[in-house]
C-alpha positions as CSV (number, residue, x, y, z in Angstrom):
1,X,-12.5,40.0,-15.6
2,X,-10.0,40.5,-12.7
3,X,-12.5,39.0,-10.2
4,X,-12.8,35.8,-12.3
5,X,-9.0,35.5,-12.6
6,X,-8.6,35.9,-8.8
7,X,-11.2,33.1,-8.3
8,X,-9.4,30.8,-10.8
9,X,-6.0,31.5,-9.1
10,X,-7.6,30.8,-5.7
11,X,-8.9,27.5,-6.8
12,X,-5.6,26.5,-8.3
13,X,-3.9,27.3,-5.0
14,X,-6.5,25.2,-3.1
15,X,-5.9,22.2,-5.4
16,X,-2.1,22.5,-4.7
17,X,-2.9,22.3,-1.0
18,X,-4.8,19.1,-1.5
19,X,-1.9,17.6,-3.4
20,X,0.6,18.7,-0.7
21,X,-1.6,17.0,2.0
22,X,-1.8,13.9,-0.1
23,X,1.9,13.7,-0.9
24,X,2.8,14.4,2.7
25,X,0.6,11.5,3.9
26,X,2.0,9.4,1.1
27,X,5.6,9.8,2.5
28,X,4.4,7.0,4.8
29,X,4.3,4.9,1.6
30,X,7.8,6.0,0.7
31,X,9.1,4.7,4.1
32,X,6.9,1.6,3.7
33,X,8.6,0.8,0.3
34,X,12.1,1.8,1.5
35,X,11.9,-0.3,4.6
36,X,10.5,-3.3,2.7
37,X,13.2,-3.4,0.1
38,X,16.3,-2.1,1.8
39,X,16.9,-5.4,3.6
40,X,17.3,-7.2,0.2
41,X,20.7,-5.6,-0.3
42,X,22.1,-6.7,3.1
43,X,20.3,-9.9,3.9
44,X,23.2,-12.2,2.6
45,X,25.8,-10.1,4.4
46,X,23.7,-10.2,7.6
47,X,23.5,-14.0,7.2
48,X,27.3,-14.3,7.0
49,X,27.9,-11.6,9.7
50,X,26.0,-13.6,12.4
51,X,26.3,-17.1,10.7
52,X,22.5,-17.5,10.4
53,X,20.7,-20.5,9.1
54,X,18.3,-20.1,6.2
55,X,15.4,-20.4,8.6
56,X,16.7,-17.8,11.0
57,X,17.6,-15.4,8.1
58,X,14.1,-15.8,6.8
59,X,12.6,-14.9,10.2
60,X,15.0,-11.9,10.5
61,X,13.8,-10.6,7.2
62,X,10.1,-11.4,8.0
63,X,10.3,-9.8,11.4
64,X,9.3,-6.5,9.9
65,X,6.3,-8.3,8.3
66,X,5.3,-9.7,11.7
67,X,5.3,-6.2,13.1
68,X,3.5,-5.1,10.0
69,X,0.7,-7.5,10.8
70,X,0.3,-6.1,14.3
71,X,0.4,-2.5,13.0
72,X,-2.1,-3.3,10.3
73,X,-4.5,-5.1,12.7
74,X,-4.4,-2.4,15.3
75,X,-3.5,0.7,13.2
76,X,-7.2,1.4,12.6
77,X,-8.0,1.8,16.3
78,X,-6.0,5.0,17.0
79,X,-7.1,6.3,13.7
80,X,-10.7,5.7,14.7
81,X,-10.4,7.2,18.2
82,X,-7.7,9.9,18.0
83,X,-7.8,10.8,14.3
84,X,-5.8,10.2,11.1
85,X,-3.3,13.0,11.7
86,X,-2.1,12.0,15.2
87,X,-1.8,8.4,14.0
88,X,0.4,9.6,11.1
89,X,2.6,11.5,13.6
90,X,3.2,8.4,15.7
91,X,3.8,6.3,12.5
92,X,6.6,8.7,11.5
93,X,8.2,8.6,14.9
94,X,8.3,4.8,14.9
95,X,9.9,4.8,11.5
96,X,12.7,7.1,12.8
97,X,13.2,4.9,15.9
98,X,13.4,1.8,13.7
99,X,15.9,3.2,11.3
100,X,18.3,4.3,14.1
101,X,18.0,1.1,16.0
102,X,18.4,-1.2,13.0
103,X,21.6,0.5,11.9
104,X,23.2,0.3,15.4
105,X,21.9,-3.2,16.3
106,X,24.5,-5.1,18.4
107,X,23.0,-8.5,17.7
108,X,20.6,-10.2,15.4
109,X,17.9,-10.2,18.1
110,X,18.2,-6.4,18.5
111,X,18.0,-6.1,14.7
112,X,14.8,-8.2,14.8
113,X,13.4,-6.0,17.5
114,X,13.9,-2.8,15.6
115,X,12.8,-4.4,12.4
116,X,9.6,-5.2,14.3
117,X,9.2,-1.6,15.2
118,X,9.6,-0.6,11.6
119,X,7.0,-3.2,10.7
120,X,4.5,-1.7,13.1
121,X,4.9,1.6,11.2
122,X,4.6,-0.1,7.8
123,X,1.4,-1.8,8.8
124,X,-0.2,1.3,10.4
125,X,0.8,3.5,7.5
126,X,-0.8,1.1,5.0
127,X,-4.0,1.5,7.0
128,X,-4.0,5.2,7.8
129,X,-2.3,7.0,4.9
130,X,-4.5,5.7,2.0
131,X,-7.6,6.2,4.2
132,X,-6.6,9.8,5.0
133,X,-6.0,10.6,1.3
134,X,-9.2,9.0,0.2
135,X,-11.1,11.1,2.7
136,X,-9.6,14.5,1.6
137,X,-9.7,13.8,-2.2
138,X,-12.4,15.0,-4.6
139,X,-14.2,12.0,-6.2
140,X,-12.8,12.6,-9.7
141,X,-9.2,12.7,-8.4
142,X,-9.5,10.2,-5.6
143,X,-7.9,7.3,-7.5
144,X,-4.7,9.0,-8.6
145,X,-4.3,11.0,-5.3
146,X,-4.7,7.8,-3.2
147,X,-2.5,6.0,-5.6
148,X,0.2,8.5,-4.7
149,X,0.7,6.2,-1.7
150,X,1.6,3.3,-3.9
151,X,3.7,5.5,-6.1
152,X,5.7,6.5,-3.0
153,X,5.9,2.8,-2.0
154,X,7.6,1.9,-5.3
155,X,9.7,5.1,-5.3
156,X,10.9,4.0,-1.8
157,X,11.7,0.6,-3.2
158,X,13.7,2.1,-6.1
159,X,15.6,4.5,-3.9
160,X,16.4,1.6,-1.5
161,X,17.7,-0.6,-4.3
162,X,19.7,2.3,-5.7
163,X,21.0,3.3,-2.3
164,X,22.1,-0.3,-1.7
165,X,23.9,-0.4,-5.0
166,X,25.8,2.9,-4.2
167,X,26.8,1.7,-0.8
168,X,27.8,-1.7,-2.2
169,X,27.8,-5.2,-0.8
170,X,31.6,-5.7,-0.6
171,X,32.4,-3.2,2.2
172,X,32.3,-4.8,5.6
173,X,29.3,-3.7,7.7
174,X,27.7,-1.9,4.7
175,X,24.4,-3.4,5.6
176,X,24.3,-1.0,8.6
177,X,24.6,2.0,6.3
178,X,21.9,0.5,4.0
179,X,19.5,0.4,6.9
180,X,20.6,3.7,8.5
181,X,19.9,5.8,5.4
182,X,16.2,5.6,6.3
183,X,16.7,8.2,9.0
184,X,16.6,11.0,6.4
185,X,13.1,10.4,4.9
186,X,11.7,9.4,8.3
187,X,12.8,12.7,9.8
188,X,11.3,14.6,6.8
189,X,8.0,12.7,7.2
190,X,7.8,13.5,11.0
191,X,8.3,17.2,10.4
192,X,5.9,17.6,7.5
193,X,3.0,15.6,8.9
194,X,2.4,18.3,11.6
195,X,1.3,20.7,8.8
196,X,-1.6,18.7,7.4
197,X,-5.2,19.1,8.5
198,X,-7.4,16.4,10.1
199,X,-9.7,14.4,7.8
200,X,-13.1,16.2,7.5
201,X,-15.0,12.9,7.5
202,X,-13.4,11.8,10.8
203,X,-14.1,15.3,12.3
204,X,-17.9,15.0,11.5
205,X,-18.4,11.2,12.0
206,X,-16.2,10.7,15.1
207,X,-16.3,14.1,16.8
208,X,-19.2,16.0,15.3
209,X,-16.9,19.0,14.7
210,X,-18.9,20.1,11.7
211,X,-17.6,23.7,11.4
212,X,-14.0,22.6,11.5
213,X,-14.7,20.0,8.8
214,X,-16.5,22.7,6.7
215,X,-13.3,24.8,6.5
216,X,-11.3,21.8,5.2
217,X,-14.1,20.8,2.8
218,X,-14.2,24.4,1.5
219,X,-10.6,24.0,0.4
220,X,-11.2,20.6,-1.2
221,X,-14.3,21.7,-3.2
222,X,-15.8,25.1,-2.5
223,X,-18.9,24.4,-4.6
224,X,-19.9,21.2,-2.8
225,X,-19.3,22.0,0.8
226,X,-23.0,21.9,1.9
227,X,-23.7,18.7,-0.2
228,X,-20.6,17.0,1.2
229,X,-21.5,17.8,4.8
230,X,-25.1,16.7,4.3
231,X,-24.0,13.4,2.7
232,X,-21.3,12.7,5.4
233,X,-23.8,13.4,8.2
234,X,-26.4,11.2,6.5
235,X,-23.9,8.3,6.4
236,X,-23.3,8.6,10.1
237,X,-25.3,6.1,12.1
238,X,-23.6,7.1,15.4
239,X,-24.0,10.9,15.3
240,X,-20.6,11.8,16.6
241,X,-19.9,8.6,18.6
242,X,-17.3,6.1,17.7
243,X,-18.3,2.8,16.1
244,X,-17.0,-0.5,17.6
245,X,-15.2,-3.4,16.0
246,X,-18.2,-5.6,17.1
247,X,-20.5,-3.5,15.0
248,X,-18.0,-3.9,12.1
249,X,-18.4,-7.7,12.3
250,X,-22.1,-7.6,12.9
251,X,-23.0,-8.8,9.4
252,X,-24.0,-5.5,7.8
253,X,-20.6,-5.1,6.1
254,X,-20.1,-8.7,5.0
255,X,-19.8,-7.8,1.3
256,X,-17.0,-5.1,1.6
257,X,-15.2,-7.4,4.1
258,X,-15.2,-10.2,1.6
259,X,-14.0,-7.8,-1.1
260,X,-11.1,-6.4,1.0
261,X,-10.0,-9.9,2.2
262,X,-9.9,-11.4,-1.3
263,X,-8.3,-8.4,-2.9
264,X,-5.5,-8.4,-0.3
265,X,-5.1,-12.1,-0.4
266,X,-4.6,-12.2,-4.2
267,X,-2.1,-9.3,-3.9
268,X,0.2,-11.4,-1.9
269,X,-0.3,-14.9,-3.5
270,X,1.0,-13.4,-6.7
271,X,4.5,-13.7,-5.0
272,X,5.2,-9.9,-5.2
273,X,6.8,-9.6,-1.7
274,X,8.9,-12.7,-2.1
275,X,10.3,-11.2,-5.3
276,X,10.8,-7.7,-3.8
277,X,12.5,-9.1,-0.7
278,X,14.7,-11.6,-2.4
279,X,15.2,-10.1,-5.9
280,X,19.1,-10.3,-5.8
281,X,18.9,-14.0,-4.7
282,X,16.4,-14.8,-7.5
283,X,18.6,-13.2,-10.1
284,X,21.6,-15.1,-8.8
285,X,19.6,-18.3,-9.2
286,X,19.7,-17.6,-13.0
287,X,23.5,-17.5,-13.0
288,X,24.2,-13.8,-12.5
289,X,27.0,-12.6,-10.3
290,X,26.3,-10.9,-7.0
291,X,27.0,-7.3,-8.4
292,X,25.0,-7.8,-11.5
293,X,22.1,-9.3,-9.5
294,X,22.2,-6.2,-7.2
295,X,22.2,-3.9,-10.1
296,X,19.3,-5.8,-11.7
297,X,17.2,-5.0,-8.7
298,X,17.5,-1.3,-9.6
299,X,15.9,-2.3,-12.9
300,X,13.1,-3.9,-11.0
301,X,12.6,-0.6,-9.1
302,X,12.6,1.4,-12.3
303,X,10.0,-0.8,-14.0
304,X,7.9,-0.7,-10.8
305,X,8.0,3.1,-10.7
306,X,7.3,3.6,-14.4
307,X,4.3,1.3,-14.6
308,X,2.9,2.6,-11.3
309,X,3.0,6.1,-12.8
310,X,1.1,4.7,-15.8
311,X,-1.5,3.0,-13.5
312,X,-1.8,6.3,-11.6
313,X,-2.6,8.2,-14.8
314,X,-5.1,5.6,-15.9
315,X,-7.0,4.7,-12.7
316,X,-9.5,7.5,-12.7
317,X,-10.1,7.5,-16.5
318,X,-10.4,3.8,-17.2
319,X,-11.4,2.5,-13.7
320,X,-10.0,0.0,-11.2
321,X,-11.4,-3.1,-12.9
322,X,-9.7,-2.3,-16.2
323,X,-6.3,-2.1,-14.6
324,X,-6.9,-5.3,-12.7
325,X,-7.7,-7.1,-16.0
326,X,-4.3,-6.0,-17.5
327,X,-2.6,-7.0,-14.2
328,X,-4.2,-10.5,-14.1
329,X,-3.3,-11.4,-17.7
330,X,0.3,-10.1,-17.2
331,X,0.7,-12.1,-14.0
332,X,-0.5,-15.3,-15.5
333,X,1.7,-15.0,-18.6
334,X,4.9,-14.1,-16.7
335,X,4.5,-16.5,-13.8
336,X,3.6,-19.4,-16.0
337,X,6.7,-19.0,-18.2
338,X,9.0,-18.4,-15.2
339,X,7.7,-21.7,-13.7
340,X,8.4,-23.4,-17.0
341,X,11.9,-21.9,-17.2
342,X,12.7,-23.1,-13.7
343,X,11.5,-26.6,-14.5
344,X,13.3,-27.0,-17.8
345,X,16.2,-24.4,-17.4
346,X,15.5,-23.5,-21.1
347,X,17.2,-20.1,-21.9
348,X,17.2,-19.8,-18.1
349,X,19.6,-17.0,-17.5
350,X,18.2,-14.9,-20.4
351,X,14.5,-15.6,-19.9
352,X,13.8,-15.2,-16.2
353,X,15.1,-11.7,-15.6
354,X,13.0,-10.3,-18.4
355,X,9.9,-12.1,-17.2
356,X,10.5,-10.8,-13.7
357,X,10.4,-7.3,-15.2
358,X,7.1,-8.2,-17.0
359,X,5.7,-9.5,-13.7
360,X,6.7,-6.3,-11.9
361,X,5.1,-4.2,-14.6
362,X,1.9,-6.2,-14.4
363,X,1.8,-5.8,-10.6
364,X,2.6,-2.1,-10.7
365,X,-0.1,-1.1,-13.2
366,X,-2.8,-3.2,-11.5
367,X,-2.7,-4.6,-8.0
368,X,0.0,-2.1,-6.9
369,X,-1.9,1.0,-8.1
370,X,-5.3,-0.3,-7.1
371,X,-5.2,-2.1,-3.8
372,X,-4.9,0.8,-1.3
373,X,-7.3,2.9,-3.4
374,X,-10.0,0.2,-3.6
375,X,-9.8,-0.9,0.0
376,X,-10.1,2.7,1.1
377,X,-13.3,3.2,-1.0
378,X,-15.5,0.2,-0.1
379,X,-16.2,0.8,3.6
380,X,-18.6,3.4,5.0
381,X,-17.3,6.4,7.0
382,X,-18.2,5.0,10.4
383,X,-16.1,1.8,10.0
384,X,-13.5,2.7,7.4
385,X,-10.7,2.5,10.0
386,X,-11.6,-1.1,10.8
387,X,-12.1,-2.0,7.1
388,X,-8.7,-0.7,6.2
389,X,-7.2,-2.6,9.1
390,X,-8.8,-5.8,7.9
391,X,-7.6,-5.4,4.3
392,X,-4.1,-4.3,5.3
393,X,-3.7,-7.0,7.9
394,X,-4.8,-9.7,5.4
395,X,-2.3,-8.4,3.0
396,X,0.5,-8.5,5.5
397,X,-0.3,-11.9,7.1
398,X,0.1,-13.5,3.7
399,X,3.1,-11.4,2.9
400,X,4.8,-12.7,6.1
401,X,3.9,-16.3,5.4
402,X,5.2,-16.2,1.8
403,X,8.3,-14.0,2.3
404,X,9.2,-15.7,5.6
405,X,9.3,-19.1,4.1
406,X,10.4,-18.4,0.5
407,X,14.1,-19.2,1.0
408,X,13.3,-22.4,2.8
409,X,10.7,-23.6,0.3
410,X,12.9,-22.7,-2.6
411,X,15.8,-24.8,-1.2
412,X,13.3,-27.6,-0.6
413,X,11.3,-27.6,-3.9
414,X,13.1,-25.3,-6.3
415,X,11.6,-22.4,-8.2
416,X,9.3,-24.3,-10.5
417,X,6.6,-25.5,-8.1
418,X,6.6,-22.1,-6.2
419,X,6.0,-20.0,-9.4
420,X,3.4,-22.5,-10.6
421,X,1.4,-22.0,-7.4
422,X,1.6,-18.2,-7.9
423,X,0.4,-18.6,-11.5
424,X,-2.6,-20.7,-10.4
425,X,-3.6,-18.1,-7.8
426,X,-3.6,-15.4,-10.4
427,X,-6.1,-17.4,-12.6
428,X,-8.4,-17.3,-9.6
429,X,-7.8,-13.5,-9.2
430,X,-8.9,-13.0,-12.8
431,X,-12.2,-14.8,-12.0
432,X,-12.6,-12.6,-8.9
433,X,-12.2,-9.4,-11.0
434,X,-14.6,-10.7,-13.7
435,X,-17.4,-11.9,-11.4
436,X,-17.1,-10.1,-8.1
437,X,-15.2,-6.8,-8.0
438,X,-17.3,-3.6,-8.3
439,X,-16.2,-0.4,-10.0
440,X,-15.6,2.6,-7.8
441,X,-14.4,5.4,-10.1
442,X,-15.9,8.9,-10.3
443,X,-18.2,8.5,-7.3
444,X,-17.9,9.9,-3.8
445,X,-17.3,7.6,-0.8
446,X,-20.9,8.1,0.3
447,X,-22.2,7.2,-3.2
448,X,-20.1,4.0,-3.0
449,X,-21.9,3.1,0.2
450,X,-25.2,3.3,-1.7
451,X,-23.8,1.3,-4.6
452,X,-22.7,-1.6,-2.3
453,X,-26.1,-1.6,-0.4
454,X,-24.6,-0.7,3.0
455,X,-25.8,2.9,3.3
456,X,-28.2,4.4,5.8
457,X,-31.8,5.2,4.8
458,X,-31.1,8.9,5.2
459,X,-28.2,8.6,2.7
460,X,-30.3,6.6,0.2
461,X,-32.8,9.5,0.2
462,X,-30.1,12.0,-0.6
463,X,-28.3,9.8,-3.1
464,X,-30.6,7.5,-5.1
465,X,-29.0,4.4,-6.4
466,X,-30.0,5.3,-10.0
467,X,-27.9,8.5,-9.8
468,X,-24.9,6.5,-8.7
469,X,-25.2,4.2,-11.7
470,X,-25.3,7.2,-14.1
471,X,-22.0,8.6,-12.8
472,X,-19.9,5.5,-13.3
């Protein structure tokens, strides 16, 4: 019937809208990845340009990470008070300022300053963008839509590596062009983010703007508008008022806080950011020439992208824990053999590059695809901003500690002990996934509150725990 065809077409158009909102927000992830990786192509040239010591170089590279920590810690506050959309607008503006300033920096200290600004954007985007996507996504598609953020992160990394390769390391001052290219995606992000709606969950919980939220929820899932509004309102203990950080740490949310902290901690003690930041240097340690090492980082980016796509396709079907099992075993295998290769130099030049690719694949299909999804799912609506800030800031504090000291520690101890440490940490991650980590696929954010035992009594009446167990 024509009427049925019109309804089907309308629903398809609505689904496209949700995807466009998600991919727009996920552009923050693209800039996150690009900004994180682009420095790898120019860090040695920057060191020579200003005659920097290894320690000062490490701090120049890590300066973005220090800004990221600040952005992650405080990024949840504007998202809590002023909304997800306005926060994303400011994040995009800061990315643009950072790109222009870094490319034109007259001294290493100005470069540090603008890298710090970029770091603020990275940290805040890792809080706000996944949270926004998780709050606008239908339960059955939340995993892959939120994972679009990570997909864009690795796409940004790949484009940064490829851009660095095209610009080349031999041309004097090429590092400025490497950093300046970021102006293009930053401008695109800033323009597009004006066209997305506000999160309906924030509108109800923080502002009590129920009718406005209804219109957005009607686009997300027309058949469940009333149920969604009822569940969101039942989860709200503040009835339109903003929760405080003191309530977040009151003890009621201890379990999700522990989950977020450990998940983010394990993400970084795998060594992923040390490898992303210093991939050309690590490849050169195996005996590769500078150009071959720079080209090999493009391979890292391709592997990262391909296996992130695989993780994105699997996350809603097989669940978050399944991907984390694959990830943990891949980590342990690759890191253990890399450590052995560094200790013995057995088949050194042939072995390590391939194992780095295996490590990246393991990360991409597991931790990379899951982290921002999982952290965005385990906190209730009233404190999700604070929860995402906690998980993200934990991630970035350890990223700064590891990446900021990697060059110095490698020169002091060599690669063997460092990669052994990473391997041991991943054994502990495997135990965490096995014994502690809950599954969150195919249930709404409000149902997840019930599952974790942190929901209101009103919500428990609407969503019995037995019903949640049946849906997983």
